[in-house]
C-alpha positions as CSV (number, residue, x, y, z in Angstrom):
1,M,235.2,152.4,340.1
2,S,237.7,149.4,340.2
3,S,238.9,148.0,336.9
4,K,238.1,144.5,338.0
5,S,234.6,143.7,336.8
6,A,231.8,143.3,340.1
7,K,231.4,139.6,340.6
8,K,228.2,138.4,338.7
9,R,225.9,137.4,341.3
10,T,223.9,134.1,340.4
11,I,220.5,133.6,340.5
12,A,219.0,131.3,343.1
13,Y,218.8,127.7,342.1
14,P,218.1,124.2,344.1
15,T,221.5,123.2,344.8
16,V,220.5,119.5,345.5
17,T,218.5,117.6,343.4
18,L,214.5,117.1,342.9
19,E,214.8,113.4,344.0
20,H,217.3,114.2,346.6
21,A,215.1,116.8,348.3
22,V,212.0,114.3,348.0
23,N,214.2,111.9,350.2
24,C,215.0,114.3,352.7
25,A,211.4,115.4,352.9
26,T,210.3,111.9,353.2
27,E,212.9,110.8,356.0
28,L,212.1,113.9,358.0
29,S,208.1,113.0,358.1
30,K,209.0,109.7,359.2
31,R,211.1,111.1,361.9
32,L,209.6,114.4,362.4
33,A,205.8,114.1,360.7
34,K,204.8,117.3,358.9
35,G,206.5,119.6,360.8
36,P,207.6,122.4,361.9
37,Y,210.8,121.6,363.1
38,T,214.1,124.0,363.5
39,R,216.9,123.6,361.5
40,N,219.0,121.6,363.8
41,D,216.2,119.4,364.1
42,A,216.4,118.8,360.3
43,A,220.1,118.0,360.6
44,H,220.0,115.6,363.2
45,V,217.2,113.7,361.5
46,L,219.8,114.0,357.9
47,G,222.8,113.5,359.8
48,C,224.6,116.8,359.2
49,S,226.3,119.6,361.2
50,E,223.9,122.3,361.5
51,S,226.5,124.7,360.9
52,S,228.1,123.0,357.7
53,G,225.8,124.7,355.3
54,I,224.6,120.9,353.9
55,V,221.2,121.2,355.7
56,A,220.4,124.7,354.3
57,A,221.3,124.0,350.9
58,K,218.9,120.7,351.3
59,M,216.2,122.7,353.0
60,A,216.8,125.5,350.6
61,A,216.3,123.0,347.8
62,C,213.0,122.0,349.5
63,I,211.4,125.2,349.7
64,H,212.5,125.8,346.1
65,F,210.8,123.0,344.9
66,G,207.3,124.1,346.6
67,I,207.7,120.5,349.0
68,M,208.4,122.3,352.3
69,S,207.3,126.2,353.5
70,N,208.8,128.3,356.7
71,N,206.5,130.4,357.6
72,G,209.5,132.3,359.9
73,N,208.5,129.2,363.1
74,G,210.4,126.4,361.7
75,Y,210.2,124.0,358.5
76,Y,206.6,122.1,357.4
77,L,205.8,120.0,354.7
78,S,203.4,121.9,352.1
79,P,200.4,120.0,351.2
80,L,202.5,119.2,348.0
81,G,205.1,117.4,349.9
82,E,202.5,115.5,352.0
83,R,201.2,114.2,348.6
84,L,205.2,113.4,347.4
85,V,205.9,111.3,350.3
86,A,202.6,109.3,350.6
87,S,203.3,105.9,350.1
88,D,200.0,105.7,347.9
89,N,200.2,108.9,346.1
90,H,198.4,108.1,342.6
91,D,199.1,111.3,340.7
92,R,202.9,110.8,341.3
93,S,203.5,112.0,338.3
94,R,201.5,115.1,338.2
95,D,203.1,116.1,341.2
96,L,206.6,115.8,340.4
97,M,205.6,117.8,337.2
98,Q,204.3,120.2,339.6
99,A,207.5,120.0,342.0
100,I,209.6,120.4,338.7
101,Q,208.4,124.0,337.5
102,S,208.3,125.0,341.0
103,P,211.9,126.8,340.9
104,V,211.8,129.9,339.0
105,L,215.1,129.1,337.1
106,Y,213.5,125.7,336.1
107,S,209.9,127.0,335.0
108,K,212.1,129.5,333.0
109,I,214.1,127.0,331.4
110,L,211.5,124.6,330.9
111,G,209.4,126.8,329.0
112,D,211.8,128.1,327.4
113,F,212.9,124.5,326.0
114,N,209.5,122.5,326.2
115,G,208.9,120.5,322.7
116,Q,212.9,120.8,322.4
117,K,216.1,118.9,323.2
118,L,218.5,120.8,325.5
119,P,221.6,122.0,323.7
120,K,224.9,120.4,323.9
121,N,226.6,123.5,325.3
122,F,223.7,123.5,328.3
123,E,226.2,124.6,331.1
124,K,227.2,127.3,329.2
125,V,223.5,128.7,328.3
126,L,222.8,128.7,331.8
127,V,226.0,130.9,331.9
128,L,225.1,133.1,329.1
129,S,221.3,133.3,329.3
130,Y,220.1,132.3,332.9
131,E,222.6,134.2,335.3
132,I,224.4,131.0,336.6
133,G,227.7,131.9,337.2
134,E,230.5,130.0,335.3
135,S,232.0,128.7,338.6
136,V,228.8,126.4,339.5
137,S,227.4,125.9,336.0
138,Y,228.4,122.4,335.9
139,R,226.6,122.0,338.9
140,A,223.3,124.0,338.6
141,A,223.1,121.5,334.5
142,R,223.8,118.8,335.8
143,N,221.3,119.0,339.1
144,F,218.4,120.6,336.5
145,I,218.7,117.5,334.3
146,K,218.7,114.7,336.9
147,S,215.7,116.3,337.8
148,T,213.5,116.8,334.9
149,E,214.9,113.2,334.5
150,Y,213.5,112.3,337.7
151,A,210.3,114.1,336.8
152,G,209.9,112.6,333.7
153,V,209.8,115.7,331.7
154,L,213.2,115.3,330.0
155,K,213.3,112.1,327.8
156,R,216.4,111.3,326.1
157,G,217.3,114.9,326.1
158,R,214.3,116.3,324.8
159,I,211.6,118.2,327.5
160,N,207.7,117.1,327.5
161,L,205.6,119.3,329.4
162,E,202.7,117.3,328.5
163,L,201.5,114.1,330.8
164,P,201.0,111.0,329.5
165,Q,197.0,110.3,328.8
166,I,195.4,106.5,328.4
167,P,194.8,106.2,324.9
168,S,191.3,105.7,324.7
169,I,190.2,102.2,323.9
170,K,187.0,101.7,321.4
171,P,184.4,98.6,322.3
172,E,185.4,97.0,319.3
173,A,189.1,96.8,320.6
174,K,188.1,95.7,323.7
175,T,186.4,93.0,321.9
176,S,188.8,92.1,320.3
177,L,191.2,91.7,323.5
178,A,188.5,89.6,324.8
179,H,188.9,87.7,321.8
180,I,192.5,87.5,321.9
181,A,192.2,85.9,325.7
182,K,189.4,83.6,324.5
183,E,191.8,81.9,321.5
184,P,195.3,81.5,323.0
185,S,196.2,79.9,319.9
186,H,196.3,83.0,317.9
187,A,197.7,85.3,320.4
188,K,201.1,85.6,319.3
189,S,200.2,86.4,315.8
190,E,197.7,89.1,316.8
191,L,199.9,90.6,319.7
192,A,202.6,91.0,316.9
193,S,200.5,92.6,314.7
194,V,199.6,95.2,317.8
195,S,202.9,96.0,318.7
196,E,204.2,96.3,314.8
197,G,206.3,99.4,314.1
198,V,207.1,99.6,318.2
199,D,210.7,99.4,318.9
200,E,210.1,98.2,322.5
201,V,207.2,97.6,324.2
202,I,205.8,96.6,327.8
203,K,203.5,93.4,327.7
204,L,200.7,93.5,330.8
205,C,198.5,90.6,331.6
206,L,194.9,91.6,333.0
207,P,194.8,89.7,336.2
208,G,192.3,87.1,336.2
209,T,192.5,86.8,332.1
210,D,194.9,86.0,329.5
211,V,194.5,89.5,327.7
212,V,198.0,91.4,327.4
213,V,197.9,95.2,326.9
214,I,200.9,96.7,325.4
215,F,202.5,99.8,326.1
216,P,205.8,101.4,324.5
217,K,208.6,100.9,327.2
218,K,208.8,105.2,327.2
219,Y,205.4,104.7,329.7
220,A,207.6,102.3,332.3
221,Y,208.0,104.4,334.8
222,D,204.5,106.4,334.3
223,L,203.2,102.1,334.9
224,S,205.5,101.8,337.7
225,V,204.0,104.8,339.6
226,G,200.3,104.0,338.8
227,E,199.4,106.4,336.5
228,F,197.6,104.2,334.7
229,S,196.1,101.9,336.9
230,E,192.4,103.1,337.1
231,G,192.3,103.2,333.0
232,I,193.9,99.4,333.1
233,K,191.6,98.1,336.0
234,T,188.2,99.7,333.6
235,L,190.0,98.0,330.5
236,R,189.7,94.9,333.2
237,E,186.2,94.9,334.5
238,D,185.2,95.3,330.2
239,V,187.1,92.9,329.6
240,M,185.9,90.4,332.1
241,K,182.0,91.4,331.3
242,A,182.8,90.8,327.5
243,I,184.2,87.6,328.3
244,N,181.3,86.5,330.6
245,R,178.8,87.6,327.9
246,Q,180.8,85.2,325.4
247,E,180.6,82.9,327.8
248,G,176.7,83.2,328.7
249,G,175.9,82.8,325.0
250,K,177.0,79.3,324.9
251,M,175.2,78.1,327.5
């Protein structure tokens, strides 16, 4: 046996970020639809040489994240991939949550650190506890952090695998919001009371009303991808009914 230690094999992991993989899949779907297509087809669309190894890394990452599959006859979009590249996907947060937990390595790390902050020496932890080679640990750590931030499961350095829930609004709270709409002179003071204790908020006006709904700023991404669209739509309908009832009572 050689006196030199055998080179430690690095566990398989995505070598590009989740965002990059989704962008690749989106571009491929625009040009080649759902597939199947060869690696050479993918290289041509993505603007890289098939022999460079770059396209292989990108396609492998798409498979790691569950965005694509390879049945031996070529690459094709998985059902998850089809949803992620769709422009009208209203469950994008849930689908990103599924994608980020698809790689075996990511799933284990997320499970181990759920509800906790990633350690400051995360790069070293990957080497000592997760079979990542020291020579690639920096890139592996960077890609993990960028990917989990993109998926919305890493915020302020803390892992959270729970999808945000729309708070239930009691009927009396809806009436109170309608009251604010009908009495704009009081809106400023009442809104200040609602947002008291929240450092950063997003104020969202319901279309067709003067009602303002307040969200903590940490939900900005979820708002931008339509995570709360159904709840907001329902609330607006209820507010409009309340306003119409009030107006009818004055007739």
